[in-house]
N, C-alpha and C positions, 0 to 999 in steps of 0.2 A: 504494500499500500504506500502510495506516494505521500509526501507531506501535505499536499493540497487535498488529497482524499481524507486524511486524518482530521483536517480542519472542518469537515462537514459534520454538523451536529444533529440535523433533523432527518437525514437520510444517509444511506450507505451506497457506495459505488464499488463495484468489483467485476471480475470476469465470472461468467457462469462457470461453475466447476467443470473442468474437462472440455470447455467450449471457448477457446481463446478468441473466436470471432464474435462472441456474444457478450456485450456488457450488460450488467444487471444493476439497475438503479432501484433502490427500495426505500420508499417513504418509511420513516422509522420513528413514529410517535405512537406506538400501538396503544398506550394507555389513554390516548385521546382520539382513538380511531383515525390516527394520522391527520388530524385536523390541521389546517393551515395557520401557522402563526406568522409573525413578521419575518422570520428567517427562511421559511420554506421556499417561497418563490425564487429568491436570489440564489439559494443553494441548488435548486433544480437547474437554473441557468448555468451555474458553475460546474455542476456534475456533467451536464450535457456537453459543455465545452471541453472538459477533460476527456470524455469518451470520444468526442469528435476528433480530438487531436491525436488519439491513439490509432496509429496506422493499421494495427492488427484487427481492430474492431470494425465489423461490417454492419452490425445491427444492435440496437439498444432496446432492452426489455425493461419496462417500468412497472413495478408492483408495489403493494403495500404490505407492511408487516402486521401480524396479528389478525384481527377479525374483520378488517375492512380495507378497501383500497384507500379511500379518503372521504371523510364525512363533511368536507367543506371547510370554510373559515371557522376558526375556533371561537364561535359566537357566544359560548357560555361565558367567556371573558369579555369579548368585544361587545356583545349585545346587552348583557346584564349590567355592565358598567364597572366591573372590577378593573378592567383595562379599557382605555379609550380605543374605539375602532380607529385604525390608522388614518382614516380620512374623515371621521365624524367631527365636524367643527361646531362646537356648541358654546365656546367661550367668546365667539366673535361672529359677526354676520358671515354666512356661508360664502366662501370664495371658490367658485366652481373651478377655476383654472388650477388652483392648488390641489383640490380634490382629484381633478382629472389627471394631473401629472403623477400623483402618487399611485392611483389605481392603474394608470396606463403602464407604469413601471412593472406592476405585478402582471398585467396582461402580457407585456413583452417578455417577462421571465418565463411564463408558461409557454409562450409561442416559440421559445428556443427549441422546444421539442419538435415543432412543425418546421422551423427554418433550418434545423440541423441537416447537413448533407446526407446523414445516415438515416435509414429507416428507423422509426420508433414504434414500439408495440406496447400498448397498455394492457396489462393483465388484471382484470377487475373481478374481485370477489367481494362479498359483503355489500358495501354501498359505494357509489361514487356520486356524491350529492353536492349541489351548489358549486362552490369553487372546485370541489373534487371532480365534478363532471367537466368543468373547464379544462382541468389538467388532462383527464382521460381523452377528451376530444381534440386536444392539441397534438396527440400522438397520431401517427399515420394510420395505424391499424388498432383495432380494439377487440380483444378476445374476452368474453365474459362468461362467468358461471351462469348456468340457467337461472338460478335463484338470486343472483345479484341484482341490485336495484340501481338505476341511474335516473337522475332528474334534477330539477332546479326549483325546489319548493319556495325559495324566497321571491320568485316572480309574483307571488300573491301579495307580498308587501315587503319592502326594505331590500330590494335587490333586482339587478338586471345582469344577465350573463355577459361579462365584459369581452370575452373572446368571440361572442356572436357566432359560434360554430354550429348551433342547432340547424339553422337554415341550410348551411352548406353541407351538412351531413344527412339531413332528413328531407329537405325540400320544404317549400313554404307551408303547405297544409298541415303536415305533421308537426312542424316547428311551432306553428300557431296553436295547435291543440295543446302542446305541452307548455307553451309560454302563457296561454290564457288560463290554464288550470293549475299549474305547479305540480301536476301529477308525476309520479315516478313510473318507470316501466322496468320489467324484469329482463333478464338476459335473453330469454326466448323471444320476447316481443321486440327487443332491440335488434336482434338478428333478422327477424321477419321484416322489420321496417327498413333495414339497411343501415341502421346506426352502428351496430356491432358487426365486425367481420365474421365472427363465429360465436356461438353459444353452446356450451357443453356442460355436462354434469360437473359439479364442483370438484369431484375427485379426479376428473380428467383435465382440469384447467391448466395445470402446470405442464403436463406432457404435451397437450395440444399446442400451447403457446410456444414451447421450445421447439416442437416439430416445425412450426411455421418459421420461427427464427432461424433454425438450421437451414431450411430451404432457401431463405433469403440470403443467408450468410455465404452461400456458395457462389453468389454472383459478384463479379468484380466491383470494388467500391465506386469506381468512376461511373459504371453503368447505373448503379443504384442512385448515385447523386443526380445524374442526368434525368432519369425517369422521374425522380421526386420533383425536380425543378420544373419539369414539363407540367405535371399535375398541379403543383402549387401555383404556377403562373396562371393556369386557367382560373383558379379560385381568386387570385389577385385581380385578374381582368374582370371578374364578376363583381368586384367591389369589396372584397373582404376587409381591406384596411380602412376604407371609409365607413363600413358598417361597424367595425370595432370602435371607431372614433365616437359614433353616436351612442353605441351601447355603453361605453365606458363613461361618457358624460351623463347618460340617463341613469346609470347606477348611482351616481352621486345625487341626482334629483330624487330618486326613490328613497334615499336615506335622510333627506332633509326637508321633504315636503310634509304637510300635516300628517298624512297617513304613516309615513316612515318614522316621524318623530313620535307619534302615538305608540308604534310598535316598540320603539326603544324604551319609552317610559313604562310601558306595560311590563317589559322584561326587567327593568330596573326595580320596579315596585313589587311585582308579583313573581318574578323569576322567569328566566328564559324559557323554561318548560311550559309555563302558562301561556306565554306569548306565542310560542310555536303551536301549541295545541289549538289556540284560537285561529291562528293563521291557516292551519291545515285542515280544520274541521269542516270547512265549507260555510261556516258562519260568516255573515257579512262583515267585511273589514270596515271599521269607522273611517269616514272620509269627510273632508271639508270642515264645515262648522262643528259637526259632531266630534270629529277627531280633535279639533282645537279645544272644545269643551273638556273632553276626557284628558287631554294633555294637561290642562290647568288643574284638574282634580288630582291627577297623578303627581304632578309637581308639588302640590300642597302636601300630599302624603309623604313625599320625599323630604320635605322640610320639617315635618312633624317629628318630635322626639320619639324614639322607639318605646313601645309598651314594655313595662316591667312586670 
């Protein structure tokens, strides 16, 4: 392991045992279901750069340690207020360009998987939710366990997928279905819809992913790079970068408009689990004047001394 690899704290990078052409990048915060803290995006970019610079590596497999691939941003901290969301500006009027710059940096870190000259494969078990789905869909290929779940529940309130990959992976109609509902789909459905490359029983996930990686690894690096650039260029021509600009800016809006601020105050006062249960239940999300009224009530509760 190189000194650069030892500096990684939220993930690990190494060769797949016995497979020198396959790099293995593993998200490694299993106690938090590999949730994204402020170090994860930058460390993904660094790890991808290290694997890309290794001439022996032909393909990169991205996995998650423990029970899940990635449960999204670590919003038990960011959402409930023990830690500020990296872009949540509440001590000053919201400055959209600062919010955009910070979130765009995260988007670009995730997109290093897409821009890398070497093919990347996400191996998804458990869940790939919210920001975790962004990471998975920035990979070129996606192999899922049948029972794994992928989706972006925060589209119901307090979030917009900044990588904007849903449309490019699913097409407009399916993307709208998931963006309008916040529903998750399992691996079988993801494969049927063309979101996942393959879906297999969980017990076969590792073997299936490695078989695909080995098949790719036999192709010369230059050929893989050229083929990847051709497909990526088609997506760029379709407007991917412009779409990501809108999505990243809109993500900030969803966190600072009345509905988003209500969600944060609900999480701060009643706990993140309470806010998420409301969000995902199908119960109407407070909006407009109702949201403003509830924000005021919740902020008064935040100021009140705790009951003894």
